[in-house]
C-alpha positions in Angstrom: 23.5 9.7 -42.4 21.3 7.4 -41.6 18.3 9.4 -40.5 18.6 11.1 -44.1 18.9 7.8 -45.6 16.1 6.1 -44.0 13.6 9.0 -44.5 13.8 10.1 -40.7 12.8 14.2 -40.8 15.3 15.4 -38.7 13.7 18.7 -38.2 10.5 16.8 -36.3 12.6 15.7 -33.7 12.0 17.6 -30.0 13.4 15.8 -27.4 16.3 13.6 -27.6 17.0 10.9 -24.7 20.8 9.7 -23.4 20.7 6.6 -21.6 24.2 6.7 -20.4 27.6 8.1 -21.8 29.3 5.5 -23.1 30.8 7.0 -26.5 28.7 5.3 -29.3 25.5 6.5 -27.5 26.0 10.3 -27.1 29.0 11.0 -29.6 26.8 11.9 -32.7 25.1 14.5 -30.5 27.4 17.6 -31.7 27.5 16.5 -35.6 23.2 16.5 -35.4 23.2 20.1 -33.5 25.9 21.3 -35.8 23.7 20.3 -38.5 20.7 21.8 -37.7 22.3 25.1 -36.9 23.5 24.8 -40.8 20.0 24.6 -42.0 18.7 26.9 -40.5 16.6 25.7 -37.7 14.3 27.6 -35.1 12.3 24.8 -33.1 13.6 24.4 -30.1 15.3 21.3 -28.6 15.6 19.9 -25.5 17.9 17.1 -24.1 17.5 14.8 -21.6 20.8 12.7 -20.1 23.2 12.4 -17.2 24.5 15.6 -15.7 28.0 15.3 -16.8 26.7 15.4 -20.7 26.8 19.2 -20.0 29.9 19.9 -20.0 30.5 17.9 -23.1 27.8 19.7 -24.9 28.9 23.1 -23.9 32.7 22.2 -25.1 32.1 20.6 -28.6 29.1 23.0 -29.5 29.8 26.3 -26.6 27.3 27.6 -24.2 23.6 26.2 -24.6 22.5 29.4 -22.9 24.5 31.4 -25.6 23.3 29.7 -28.8 22.0 31.8 -31.8 19.3 29.9 -33.8 17.4 27.7 -31.8 16.9 27.5 -28.3 18.6 24.0 -26.7 17.4 23.2 -23.2 19.2 20.7 -21.0 17.3 18.4 -18.5 19.7 16.3 -16.2 18.8 13.3 -15.4 19.1 10.8 -12.3 19.6 7.3 -12.0 18.3 5.9 -8.7 15.0 5.5 -9.1 11.9 6.1 -11.9 10.7 9.6 -12.6 8.8 11.6 -15.2 11.2 13.3 -17.5 8.8 14.3 -19.6 5.1 15.1 -19.9 2.2 16.1 -22.7 -0.9 15.8 -22.5 -0.7 12.5 -24.8 2.2 11.2 -23.4 4.3 10.4 -20.1 8.3 9.8 -20.4 9.8 8.4 -17.3 13.3 7.3 -16.9 14.8 4.1 -14.5 17.5 2.9 -13.7 19.5 -0.1 -15.3 22.9 -2.1 -13.9 25.3 -1.1 -16.6 29.4 -0.1 -15.6 28.4 4.0 -14.9 25.1 5.2 -14.3 22.3 4.9 -16.6 19.2 4.8 -17.3 16.4 3.7 -19.3 13.5 5.2 -21.2 9.3 4.6 -20.9 7.3 6.1 -23.4 3.6 5.4 -21.4 0.6 7.1 -24.1 -2.3 8.4 -21.8 -5.8 7.6 -22.3 -7.4 9.4 -24.2 -10.7 10.7 -24.9 -14.1 8.5 -25.2 -15.2 8.7 -29.5 -18.9 9.8 -30.4 -21.5 7.5 -31.6 -22.5 9.5 -34.9 -25.7 7.3 -34.3 -26.1 8.8 -31.3 -25.6 12.3 -32.0 -28.6 12.0 -34.5 -30.6 10.4 -32.3 -30.6 12.4 -29.4 -29.7 15.8 -31.5 -27.2 16.3 -28.9 -25.7 19.8 -29.9 -21.9 19.9 -31.2 -20.3 22.5 -28.1 -21.9 19.8 -25.6 -19.8 17.4 -27.3 -16.1 17.6 -25.9 -17.1 17.2 -22.5 -19.1 14.4 -23.5 -15.2 13.0 -24.8 -14.7 13.6 -21.5 -16.9 11.9 -20.0 -20.0 13.9 -18.9 -23.5 13.1 -19.7 -26.3 14.3 -21.5 -29.0 15.8 -20.3 -31.7 16.4 -23.2 -34.4 19.0 -23.4 -37.3 16.5 -21.4 -34.6 16.5 -18.7 -33.7 12.7 -20.0 -30.4 11.5 -18.5 -28.2 9.9 -21.1 -25.5 7.7 -19.7 -21.9 8.5 -21.6 -21.3 5.3 -22.3 -24.5 5.3 -24.2 -23.5 7.9 -26.6 -19.8 7.0 -26.4 -17.3 4.5 -27.5 -14.4 3.7 -25.3 -11.0 5.4 -26.5 -8.0 3.3 -27.8 -5.7 1.4 -25.2 -2.7 3.3 -24.4 0.4 1.8 -25.5 3.7 1.7 -24.1 7.6 1.5 -25.5 11.0 0.7 -23.1 13.9 1.8 -23.8 16.4 -0.7 -21.5 19.6 0.6 -22.4 23.1 -1.3 -22.1 21.8 -3.4 -18.8 22.8 -7.1 -17.2 19.7 -8.6 -16.0 18.3 -6.0 -13.2 14.6 -7.7 -11.8 14.3 -4.1 -10.9 13.6 -3.1 -14.6 11.4 -5.9 -14.8 9.5 -3.7 -12.3 9.5 -0.4 -14.0 8.3 -2.1 -17.4 5.8 -4.4 -16.5 3.3 -4.8 -19.1 4.7 -2.6 -22.1 3.4 -3.1 -25.0 6.9 -3.5 -26.8 10.2 -3.0 -24.9 13.5 -2.9 -26.6 16.6 -4.6 -24.0 20.1 -5.5 -25.3 21.1 -8.7 -25.7 25.2 -8.2 -26.3 25.5 -12.2 -25.5 24.2 -16.1 -25.5 23.6 -17.9 -22.8 26.8 -20.0 -23.4 28.2 -16.2 -22.0 26.2 -15.4 -19.6 28.9 -15.3 -16.9 30.9 -12.8 -18.9 27.8 -10.8 -19.3 28.0 -10.4 -16.1 30.8 -9.4 -15.7 30.6 -6.7 -18.3 27.4 -5.5 -17.2 25.2 -6.9 -20.0 22.9 -9.4 -20.8 22.5 -12.7 -23.2 19.4 -13.0 -24.9 17.6 -15.4 -22.9 18.0 -13.3 -19.8 16.1 -10.2 -22.0 13.8 -12.6 -23.2 12.9 -13.2 -19.5 12.9 -9.9 -18.6 9.6 -9.6 -21.5 7.7 -12.8 -19.7 8.7 -11.8 -16.2 7.3 -8.1 -17.3 4.4 -9.2 -19.1 5.2 -7.2 -22.0 3.5 -8.3 -25.4 6.6 -7.9 -27.8 10.4 -7.5 -27.5 12.5 -6.8 -29.4 16.6 -7.2 -29.1 19.4 -5.9 -30.4 23.7 -4.6 -29.3 24.9 -8.4 -30.6 28.5 -8.6 -29.7 30.4 -9.2 -32.8 32.1 -12.2 -31.7 28.8 -14.5 -33.1 28.7 -14.4 -37.0 25.4 -16.0 -37.0 22.8 -13.5 -35.1 19.8 -15.7 -36.1 21.4 -17.8 -32.7 20.2 -14.6 -31.0 16.3 -15.0 -31.9 16.5 -18.6 -31.5 17.7 -18.1 -28.1 15.3 -15.7 -27.5 12.2 -16.9 -28.5 12.1 -20.4 -27.0 11.7 -18.5 -23.8 9.4 -15.6 -25.5 8.0 -16.5 -29.0 7.2 -13.0 -29.6 10.5 -11.6 -29.8 12.8 -9.2 -33.0 15.5 -8.8 -33.6 16.9 -5.1 -34.0 17.5 -4.7 -37.8 19.2 -1.3 -39.1 16.5 0.3 -41.0 13.7 -2.2 -39.9 10.1 -0.3 -38.9 8.3 -1.8 -36.0 4.9 -1.6 -35.1 3.9 -0.7 -31.6 0.5 -2.6 -31.5 -1.4 -4.5 -29.1 
């Protein structure tokens, strides 16, 4: 319902990452998958999550390997160390353990360095044949008909700087998270409590807004989004004030809002 409300095209989703097995993080899966069946989906779907998620799904929708309509592949994750869980030519996704009541992972989405950009004026100046352009974009130099070597950096521009986004799921403050999300362009970090209730946060394996901001600061992140606010606080602007006192480039996670992962 929320995807429809905010214009998110469900059919474009191919990979779903589940951090842990507390109901607010995975109870919606059977409904989403069932809607895919009703809509006649044929594209494969990949689900990544704790091993215990598989029997829940099979109780809810039946054995995954016997589904008709579209294939569903389950990829079990582990929460002992940082690991690659998905990779293609443009992106790598890592899981990393966080400190919660039950085994829980965060996820790091890391763009790969792209190809270099051809300079249009260089193509004209050196009369570069188009069949050679793919190799040049990958770093090759160009040899003219006269045997002159034209170095790659003369005829290409640098590719865009890769961006990264980390989802730090329900967790208390942990130095291991700081190490896992070093130099991220943007991170989301839970901030269930304000600092005046830091002791409660630790006991319940959650974080304060200040602790979330400290993680971003220590990890040298560029942007921070905080969310998962306890309903006991009537004014969530206090979370923003507390976090910004430590890490100024902080925003509140607001439902329906779009955030740009920009360098």
